[in-house]
C-alpha atoms as an extended CHARMM CRD file, in Angstrom:
* protein
*
       105  EXT
         1         1  UNK       CA             -0.0280000000        0.0320000000        0.0790000000  PROA      1               0.0000000000
         2         2  UNK       CA              1.4210000000        3.6790000000       -0.6620000000  PROA      2               0.0000000000
         3         3  UNK       CA              1.5030000000        6.0070000000        1.8430000000  PROA      3               0.0000000000
         4         4  UNK       CA              0.1090000000        9.1460000000        1.3640000000  PROA      4               0.0000000000
         5         5  UNK       CA              3.4430000000       11.0600000000        0.5930000000  PROA      5               0.0000000000
         6         6  UNK       CA              4.6760000000        8.6510000000       -1.5390000000  PROA      6               0.0000000000
         7         7  UNK       CA              1.6210000000        9.0970000000       -3.9570000000  PROA      7               0.0000000000
         8         8  UNK       CA              1.4900000000       13.1150000000       -3.4790000000  PROA      8               0.0000000000
         9         9  UNK       CA              5.6990000000       12.4440000000       -4.9710000000  PROA      9               0.0000000000
        10        10  UNK       CA              4.3800000000        9.6760000000       -7.7040000000  PROA      10              0.0000000000
        11        11  UNK       CA              1.5680000000       12.0840000000       -8.6990000000  PROA      11              0.0000000000
        12        12  UNK       CA              3.8850000000       14.9750000000       -9.4440000000  PROA      12              0.0000000000
        13        13  UNK       CA              6.9230000000       12.8990000000      -11.2240000000  PROA      13              0.0000000000
        14        14  UNK       CA              3.4950000000       11.7620000000      -13.6440000000  PROA      14              0.0000000000
        15        15  UNK       CA              2.6000000000       15.7390000000      -14.6960000000  PROA      15              0.0000000000
        16        16  UNK       CA              5.7460000000       16.0620000000      -14.9860000000  PROA      16              0.0000000000
        17        17  UNK       CA              6.1920000000       13.4160000000      -17.3650000000  PROA      17              0.0000000000
        18        18  UNK       CA              3.1990000000       14.2460000000      -19.4270000000  PROA      18              0.0000000000
        19        19  UNK       CA              3.8460000000       15.1840000000      -23.2720000000  PROA      19              0.0000000000
        20        20  UNK       CA              3.4770000000       18.3060000000      -24.7220000000  PROA      20              0.0000000000
        21        21  UNK       CA             -1.2700000000       18.7050000000      -25.0070000000  PROA      21              0.0000000000
        22        22  UNK       CA             -1.3530000000       20.6850000000      -28.2120000000  PROA      22              0.0000000000
        23        23  UNK       CA              0.3590000000       17.8880000000      -29.9120000000  PROA      23              0.0000000000
        24        24  UNK       CA             -2.4490000000       14.7350000000      -29.5930000000  PROA      24              0.0000000000
        25        25  UNK       CA             -4.1920000000       12.7790000000      -31.4330000000  PROA      25              0.0000000000
        26        26  UNK       CA             -6.3460000000       10.2220000000      -31.2080000000  PROA      26              0.0000000000
        27        27  UNK       CA             -6.5720000000        7.2850000000      -33.7820000000  PROA      27              0.0000000000
        28        28  UNK       CA             -4.9660000000        5.1080000000      -36.1650000000  PROA      28              0.0000000000
        29        29  UNK       CA             -2.2860000000        5.2760000000      -39.1000000000  PROA      29              0.0000000000
        30        30  UNK       CA             -3.3490000000        2.6370000000      -41.9860000000  PROA      30              0.0000000000
        31        31  UNK       CA             -1.4700000000        2.0190000000      -45.3820000000  PROA      31              0.0000000000
        32        32  UNK       CA             -3.3830000000        2.0340000000      -48.5070000000  PROA      32              0.0000000000
        33        33  UNK       CA             -2.5510000000        1.4160000000      -51.8160000000  PROA      33              0.0000000000
        34        34  UNK       CA             -5.0500000000        3.2950000000      -54.1280000000  PROA      34              0.0000000000
        35        35  UNK       CA             -4.9960000000        2.2900000000      -58.4440000000  PROA      35              0.0000000000
        36        36  UNK       CA             -6.3830000000        4.3990000000      -60.9450000000  PROA      36              0.0000000000
        37        37  UNK       CA             -9.0270000000        3.2060000000      -63.2810000000  PROA      37              0.0000000000
        38        38  UNK       CA             -7.9420000000        4.1370000000      -66.2700000000  PROA      38              0.0000000000
        39        39  UNK       CA             -4.8710000000        6.2600000000      -67.8810000000  PROA      39              0.0000000000
        40        40  UNK       CA             -2.3400000000        5.2740000000      -65.1220000000  PROA      40              0.0000000000
        41        41  UNK       CA              0.9190000000        3.7810000000      -66.1190000000  PROA      41              0.0000000000
        42        42  UNK       CA              1.9810000000        2.8640000000      -62.3020000000  PROA      42              0.0000000000
        43        43  UNK       CA             -1.6520000000        1.4220000000      -62.0420000000  PROA      43              0.0000000000
        44        44  UNK       CA             -2.0910000000       -0.0850000000      -64.8590000000  PROA      44              0.0000000000
        45        45  UNK       CA              0.9160000000       -2.2160000000      -64.3970000000  PROA      45              0.0000000000
        46        46  UNK       CA             -0.7650000000       -3.1160000000      -61.1850000000  PROA      46              0.0000000000
        47        47  UNK       CA              2.0030000000       -1.2260000000      -58.9840000000  PROA      47              0.0000000000
        48        48  UNK       CA             -0.9410000000        1.6730000000      -57.5990000000  PROA      48              0.0000000000
        49        49  UNK       CA             -0.2590000000        4.4020000000      -55.3010000000  PROA      49              0.0000000000
        50        50  UNK       CA              0.6400000000        4.2730000000      -51.6780000000  PROA      50              0.0000000000
        51        51  UNK       CA             -1.2080000000        6.8500000000      -48.9180000000  PROA      51              0.0000000000
        52        52  UNK       CA             -1.5010000000        7.2160000000      -45.8000000000  PROA      52              0.0000000000
        53        53  UNK       CA             -5.0940000000        7.2500000000      -43.4650000000  PROA      53              0.0000000000
        54        54  UNK       CA             -5.7470000000        8.5030000000      -40.6290000000  PROA      54              0.0000000000
        55        55  UNK       CA             -8.9020000000        6.7190000000      -39.5990000000  PROA      55              0.0000000000
        56        56  UNK       CA            -10.2010000000        8.0360000000      -36.1030000000  PROA      56              0.0000000000
        57        57  UNK       CA            -13.2140000000        5.8510000000      -34.5420000000  PROA      57              0.0000000000
        58        58  UNK       CA            -16.7590000000        7.9880000000      -33.0130000000  PROA      58              0.0000000000
        59        59  UNK       CA            -19.2580000000        6.5350000000      -30.8480000000  PROA      59              0.0000000000
        60        60  UNK       CA            -21.8330000000        4.6950000000      -32.8660000000  PROA      60              0.0000000000
        61        61  UNK       CA            -19.6120000000        3.1900000000      -35.7220000000  PROA      61              0.0000000000
        62        62  UNK       CA            -18.7750000000        6.5980000000      -37.1170000000  PROA      62              0.0000000000
        63        63  UNK       CA            -15.3740000000        6.6240000000      -38.8900000000  PROA      63              0.0000000000
        64        64  UNK       CA            -14.0730000000        9.5590000000      -40.1870000000  PROA      64              0.0000000000
        65        65  UNK       CA            -10.6090000000        9.4600000000      -42.5720000000  PROA      65              0.0000000000
        66        66  UNK       CA             -8.0100000000       11.5310000000      -43.1680000000  PROA      66              0.0000000000
        67        67  UNK       CA             -5.6760000000       11.4920000000      -46.5090000000  PROA      67              0.0000000000
        68        68  UNK       CA             -2.2240000000       12.5120000000      -45.3980000000  PROA      68              0.0000000000
        69        69  UNK       CA              0.5580000000       13.8650000000      -47.5790000000  PROA      69              0.0000000000
        70        70  UNK       CA              3.5760000000       11.6510000000      -47.1350000000  PROA      70              0.0000000000
        71        71  UNK       CA              5.3460000000       14.5670000000      -45.4610000000  PROA      71              0.0000000000
        72        72  UNK       CA              2.8590000000       14.7300000000      -42.5990000000  PROA      72              0.0000000000
        73        73  UNK       CA              3.3150000000       10.8450000000      -41.8810000000  PROA      73              0.0000000000
        74        74  UNK       CA              6.1430000000       11.6000000000      -38.9990000000  PROA      74              0.0000000000
        75        75  UNK       CA              4.0900000000       14.0200000000      -37.3070000000  PROA      75              0.0000000000
        76        76  UNK       CA              0.9040000000       12.0670000000      -37.3160000000  PROA      76              0.0000000000
        77        77  UNK       CA              3.1940000000        9.1220000000      -35.4800000000  PROA      77              0.0000000000
        78        78  UNK       CA              4.4300000000       11.2740000000      -33.0010000000  PROA      78              0.0000000000
        79        79  UNK       CA              0.7700000000       12.9870000000      -32.1630000000  PROA      79              0.0000000000
        80        80  UNK       CA             -0.3670000000        9.6620000000      -32.1980000000  PROA      80              0.0000000000
        81        81  UNK       CA              2.3460000000        8.2960000000      -29.6770000000  PROA      81              0.0000000000
        82        82  UNK       CA              1.5540000000       11.2690000000      -27.7110000000  PROA      82              0.0000000000
        83        83  UNK       CA             -1.5520000000       10.7350000000      -27.3610000000  PROA      83              0.0000000000
        84        84  UNK       CA             -1.3260000000        6.9460000000      -26.2170000000  PROA      84              0.0000000000
        85        85  UNK       CA              1.5830000000        8.1680000000      -23.1800000000  PROA      85              0.0000000000
        86        86  UNK       CA             -0.5140000000       10.7730000000      -22.2160000000  PROA      86              0.0000000000
        87        87  UNK       CA             -3.4880000000        8.0800000000      -21.9970000000  PROA      87              0.0000000000
        88        88  UNK       CA             -1.3760000000        5.6180000000      -20.0740000000  PROA      88              0.0000000000
        89        89  UNK       CA             -0.0110000000        8.6010000000      -17.4090000000  PROA      89              0.0000000000
        90        90  UNK       CA             -3.3660000000        9.4660000000      -16.6520000000  PROA      90              0.0000000000
        91        91  UNK       CA             -4.6400000000        6.7790000000      -15.7690000000  PROA      91              0.0000000000
        92        92  UNK       CA             -1.2480000000        6.1380000000      -13.5090000000  PROA      92              0.0000000000
        93        93  UNK       CA             -2.3870000000        9.3420000000      -12.0790000000  PROA      93              0.0000000000
        94        94  UNK       CA             -5.8980000000        8.2130000000      -11.4240000000  PROA      94              0.0000000000
        95        95  UNK       CA             -4.3090000000        4.9680000000       -9.5720000000  PROA      95              0.0000000000
        96        96  UNK       CA             -2.0070000000        7.4520000000       -7.6600000000  PROA      96              0.0000000000
        97        97  UNK       CA             -5.0720000000        9.2350000000       -6.7030000000  PROA      97              0.0000000000
        98        98  UNK       CA             -6.7190000000        6.2250000000       -5.6210000000  PROA      98              0.0000000000
        99        99  UNK       CA             -4.1030000000        5.7710000000       -3.2540000000  PROA      99              0.0000000000
       100       100  UNK       CA             -4.7550000000        9.0450000000       -1.8440000000  PROA      100             0.0000000000
       101       101  UNK       CA             -8.6910000000        8.3700000000       -0.9550000000  PROA      101             0.0000000000
       102       102  UNK       CA             -7.9400000000        5.6800000000        1.0510000000  PROA      102             0.0000000000
       103       103  UNK       CA             -7.2930000000        6.5850000000        4.7780000000  PROA      103             0.0000000000
       104       104  UNK       CA             -3.9360000000        6.7620000000        6.1760000000  PROA      104             0.0000000000
       105       105  UNK       CA             -2.7730000000        3.4420000000        8.9210000000  PROA      105             0.0000000000
């Protein structure tokens, strides 16, 4: 069982390690291949064009998808990572706060 002072220190440590709040993004990054029906030599050879898509799921089964320019991929990956890190740290802060609610012995 975590003591009160230890829980406060742990919570402060977690707060200091949060990622930049303005640089978070929820969703998934998908790689897709687009093929034109006619007039594109690359597609006619069977290659197609690689595109990156950010997909976000909402309540009620609604999904939104955003096509990304190739140069945006590293930024989107970083923002998705920040979101996962923020979510994990928020869960840890909540667990620490649960310890603070218990009476000290």
